N, C-alpha and C positions, 0 to 999 in steps of 0.2 A: 317885115323881110326876108328874118331867119323862116319864118315857120314857110314861106313862099318855096324858097330852096329848100328845105327841109323835106318839104310835099313832091318837088321836082324828084331830087336824087333817093327815097325814100319811094318813090313809085317804080324809078326807075330799078331799082334794085331786082323787084316784081318782076318786070318786065325780059330782064335779062335771064332770070331765074327762067323764065317759061319758054323765050328762045333754048338756052338750056337743054332743055328736058327733052328737047326737040333737036337735036344736035346729030347727026351724021354719023358724023368722027366722031375719037375721044382729045383727038385736037381743037374741036373747033369746040366741042364742051368744056374743052381746058380755057380756049379764047372765052367762050358767054362770062363762062364765072371770074376769069379777071373781070371783065365788066364789072360785074357783080363787084365785086371785091373791090374797085375804086366805087362805085356809088354806094357803098356802105359805110368807106373809108369817110367820105363827104359830108353824109347822114350824120356819123356819129361825130363828124367835127362842126355840123351845126345845132345839133343835141351838145356837145360841153359848150357852143359860144351861146346859148338856150341861161343853161346852170351860171357858167363861167361868169358873161358880161351881161346877160340881163339878172343873174340874182335867182332863176326861179329854180325853186328848189319843192323836189313833190319826190316820193318815193314813185311814182310810175318813172319820171324821168329817170331815176335810178336803176330803173328795172328797165327801162328802153337802153337806156346804155349798158347795162349786165349782159343783156339779151343782142347787143349788136355784138359787143366782143366774143360772146359766143356762138353767133351764126358767123364769123368773119374767123373765126377758128376753126370749124370745120370744114368751112368750102375752102382756104388754104391747106387743112387736110387734103381734100380731097382731089387738089390738083394737082399738092406733092407726087401723093400718091402714084395719080395717075400718067403721071412725066419721067417719076421710077419707072413703070411699067413698060414705058417706049423706051428708055434707054439699055433695055435687055434688050442682047440679042436672039 
């Protein structure tokens, strides 16, 4: 069950990234990245549950959790910078 949820949210991250790459405006781009961030956060939740509740311990899982943190930080920075740029007169 958790694996299925992880697959759904993880593939949704990819779909949002693709949609963002085709955005017609900065506003639309930010909106797609917001969706990506929500799905990435959900994916991180499922990974943490696999580790903490199911007792799955592996270097691969640790690596996925690190990568998820890094990607979320990158996309959050992108959205923040674009929104600040949009606030300028």
